[in-house]
N, C-alpha and C positions, 0 to 999 in steps of 0.2 A: 499198506502198499503204496498208497498215494504219497504218504510222507517220505517213504524211501525214494520214490521217483523224484519228489521235490528236492531232496538232499542231493540226489545224483545230478539233477539239472543245475542246482546251485554250484556244485563242484565244477561242472562243465563250464558254467558262466564265468566263475573265478579264474579257471585255467585259461579260458579264452581271453579274458581281460588282461591277465598277466602277460600272455603271449602278445597281445596287441600293444600293451605298454612297452614291452621289450622291443618290439618292432619299431615303435614310434621313437624310442630312445636312440636306436641305431639309424643314422642318416648317412647314406653312402653316395659318393660321387663315382665317376668312372674309375675302373681299376681297383675297386675295393669290394671285398666280401667279408664274411665273418672270420676268415682265416688268412686273408692276404691283402697286401697293399702294393700296387704296381707303381714304380717310379721309373722315369726314363732319362737317358742322357746321351749326348753326342760328344765324342772325344776323338783326338787324333792318335789312334793306335798305329797308324802308318803315316808317312809323309814327313815334311820338314820339321814338324813340331811334335814328333812321336815321343820325345823324352817326357812330355807331359802326360802321356797315356797312363802312366802308373798311378796318377792321382785318383782316377776313377776306380782303378783296380783296388787300391787301398781302401777307398770308401766302400766298395762292394764287399771287401773282406770284413770291414767293421760291421756291416749289416749282417753278414754271415755269423759273426760273433754274437750279435744281439739275437738273431734267430735261434742259434744253438743254445745259448746260455740263459736266455730270458723268454724263449718262446715267441720272440718278436716284440712288438710294441702293443701293449693292451690286448694281447692275445692274437695279434695278426702279424704274420711274417712278411718281411719286406722282400719283394721281388724287384731287383734293380736291373733293368734292361739297358745295356750299353750298346751303342752302335758306333761304328768307326766312320768318321767323316773325312779323315786324312787332312784336316785343317783346310778344307776346301769349302767355301760358303755354299756353292750350288749343291754339293753333296750333303751339307748340313741340312739344307732345306728339305731335301729328299728324305733323309733319315728322320728328321723331326716330324714330318708328316706321317711317316709310318708309325712312329711311337704314339702319336696322338690319335690317329684315325684307325690304325689297325690293331696296335697293341692296347689301345685305350688306357694309357697310363693316367693316374690321378694328377701327376705333376711332373715337370722336368726339374732335374736337380744337377747342379754342377756341370752344366754344359761349358765346354772349355773354348776360350778364344774370343777376342774382341771382334774380328771380322766375321767369324762364324756365328756368334750370338747376334750380331747386328743383322745378319741375313734372316733370322727367324723371330726377332723380338716383336715385330709388328703382327706377325701371324699368331704367335702365342697369346699376345694381349687381345687381339681381336676374338680369339677363341675362348678367352678367359681361362687359360690354362696357367696355373702357377709356374713361374719361371724362376726357380729359387736358387739363391746363393751361387750365382754364376762364377765360373773360374776365370775371371778377368777383372782387372781393376779400373776399367774405363769409367769415367765420371758419369756417363749417360745412364748407368743402371740405377742411379739415385735421382730419378725424375718421376716422382709419384703422379704428377698430373699427366705426363706423356705416356709412361709405362707403369700403370698401377699394379700389374701382375708380375713385375720383375723386381728382384732384389739382388744386391751384390753380396760379396763375402769379404774379400781382402780389402785393405786400405786402397783408396783410389790412386791411380797413376799420377794424377795431378798433385795430390797431397804429397806423395813420395817425392816427386820432382821438386816441389817447393822446399822440401826439407834439405835437399842437396844444394839448391840455389842459396838458401840461407846460410848453409855451412861455408859455401864458397865466398859469399859476400863478407862473412865474418873472419874467415881464415886465409883466403886467397884473393884479396881485393884487386890485385893486378893480374889476375888470371887471363890467359888467352885460351878460350874454350873451343874445342872441336866436338861435334856431336855426330854420332852414327845412330840412325833410327830406321825402324821398319816402316816402309811406305804404305801405311794403312791407318785405320782409326787407332789402333793400339799405340803405334809409334808417335803419331801426331798428338795423342792425348798427353803423353809424357812431354813432348816438345812444347805444347801450349802451357802446361803447368810450370815448366822450367823458365820459359820466357816471363810468365807472370811473377814467378818467384824472384827473378833478377830485376824486374821492373825496368826503370829507365836505364839501368846499367847493361841491359841485355845487348843493346846495339854496340856498346863499346867492348864488352867482354867476349862475345861470341864471334870467332873469326872464321868458322867453317861449319856448315851443316851438310852432311851427305846421307843419302838414303840407300836402302837395298830392297829388293823384292824377295818374297819368300821362295820364289822359284830360282833365285840366283844360286849357283853352285858354291861360291865363296864370297867373302867380303874383303878379300886381300887388296883389291884395287882401291877400295874405299879407305882402308887403313893407311895405305901409302899416301893417298890424297890428304888425309888428315895430318899426317906427319909433315908433309910438305907445306901445310898451311902455317906452320910455326906454333901450333897449339901446344900448350904445356899442361892443359887439363882436358881430360877425355871423358865425355858422358856417353856411356855405352848402353844404348837402348835397343836390346836385341833379345830374341828368344834363344834357348839353350844351344842349339847347333851353331848359330852365328856368334853367340857370345864366346864360346870356346875358340872359334876361329879368330875372332878379333883380338882376344887376349894373347893368343899364341903368336899371331902375325905381328902385333905391335912390339912384342918382346924380341922377336927374331930379326926385325929390321932396326933394332936399336932405339926404338921410340919408347921412352919411359915417362909418360906424363902422370900426373896425379889422376887416377882413374876412378870414376863413379859408375857402378854397375847396377842396373835396375834389379830389384829383388826377385823378379820372376825368373831370374837366371842365376841364382846364387847357390844352387845345389852343388855341393862338392863332388858328389858322385857323377852327376850328369854334365857339369860344366868345368869345374876347377880341375879335377883330375885329368880329364881329356885335354885340357889346355896345358897342363903342367903346373904343379903347385908353386914351383919357384917363379914361374912367369906371372902368377896371379898375386904375388906378395905385395901388400900395400893397398890393394883395391878397397874402396869404401862402398858400402851398400847399406841396407837396412833390413830389418825383419820384425816379425811379431810373434813368431813361434819359437819354442825351445829347439835349438839345433842338437840333434842326437849325437853329433860328432864333437860337441863342445864338452871338454872335460868337467866344466862346472856343473853339468847335469848328470854326471855319471851315477850319482847316488840319489838322484831325484826320483821319487816314487812314480811320478807321471811318466817319465821317460823310461823307467824300468818296465812299467806296465805296457808302454808302447812297444818296446823291444820284445816282450813276451807275446804280445798280440801278433807282431810280424812273424815270429817264429812259428806260431800255431796256425794262424789264419792266412798268412800271405808269405809262405816260405820262399817263393820264387822272387819276392821283392827284396830290395836292398834297404835295410833299416837305416843306413846312413844317408839315404836320399831324402832331402828335404821335401820333395814332392809327396813322399809317402806319409810323412807326419802331417802334412797339409791335408791330404785326403782323410786321414784318421780323425783329425780335429773337426773338419767341416761336417763329416758324417755324424758326429756326436750332436752337432747343432740340429741337423735334420731329424734325428731321432727325438730330440727334446721337443721340437715343434709338433711332430706327429703325436707324441705322448700327450701334449697339452690339448690336442683335438678330442681326446676321449673317443666316444663312439660317433661323434659328429664329423665324419670324414668326407665332407664335401669340399670341392675346390674353394668355395667361398670361405669356409671356416679355416681351412689350411692356410689360406692367405692371411686371414685375420690373425691367426696365431703366429705366423712368421713375422708379422709386423707388430707384435706386442712382446718382444723379448726384452727383458729388463735385467741388464748386467749379468747375463748368463756366463758363468765361469767354466772354461774348458782348461783342464789342468796342464795341457801342453802349450797353451799361450804363455807368452812372457808375463811375469808377475806385474800386476797393475793394468793388464789389458783384459777386457771382457767384451761380450757381445750385447749390444743394445740396438733395438730397432723401434720404429713407430710408424704410424700412418703417413707422416711427413718425413720419415727418415728411413730410406730403404738401403742404407749402407750398414752392413753388419759390424765391420771393424773399421775404426777410424784412427788408430794409434799404431805407432811403430817405434823402433829404436835403431840408432845408427850402429854399424859394426864395421870392422876392418879385418881383412884376411892377413894373418901374420906369417904366412908361409906353411902353416900346419892346419889351422882352423880359423873360423870367424870369431872375433873377439868383440863383444858388445862394449859400447862406450856412450857416455852422455845419458840424458834423461829420456824417459818415454815422451814422445811428442805426438801431437794430434792435429786436428784440422785447423786449429788456430795458427 
């Protein structure tokens, strides 16, 4: 009888030890349980930048796909909590605090906008909340010493602007350049990169710089001013609503400069179609993702998979909208980072994994482009390719270019 008791006690001890070992292996931060991971995001589902709101919806739909088809990531489903900030920095602060302090999210993911992220970056870094793959190309997100808990996603605005400047120097050396830019950190980042790219030639080539506020109803007066400056090259640094207005107004007043459009506003569905495809013909921009409207990708397995995903998980979204394939792609990166965490789902380990991505390939990125990060490299993507709108779709040209 004593022997039987001994065996029973041993069994209890082994079970307890296994249970303790299992508990020790699972290390959780806020917003994580055995079955769930909470992520948060602020986005402009209303307001002047509402065209971007679909990015977060597409990302959320991809998480729905992973939850439905794979049971989540490592057995935990992703609960993606999105809050509307209307592209208003004070509102962003309010909503971010709710996500961190009330919803207790593990991390923030794909918060959209330069001025809005600027409003919360110090708060999130002070709280040591991962602020991952933000939907803005401002160069400030790649400052490991200043913002160790923040990472970017898309190529920086300054890198992009320098690519356009280099093209102008090589192909339009006598250009008279007019610039329209949003009067905030987003617009000024492009402006700084463009000036740096032109170097000593900037003072000779740039004949006019005009800005607009996000609260302005239109940019019509700015476009008239740029035409009157005599500019024959137009650098259009605007968010979707104003990009469409600028393209349309320039055409309607008979101003036909060589136009460069920042790639955050190249969506055919959100910008080009509203402006008028005939009015956008010849515009030069850049990108890093496969455009689902480009015929060259019609039979591409990755683009076909994207279209099937949109039909099943985001039927209200437009598969032709570049913002949706953007959200679809960056959500795959977030899933990969969570997968690498295993059962160590603390904020510290999530950050560690987000900063140790080594040439991760996402099939909807352009061939030759992949994601790499490191402790001293918080920029996920640093390459892009030039493209030109031919009156029907964007056509890629030239080589993949990077930070060099």
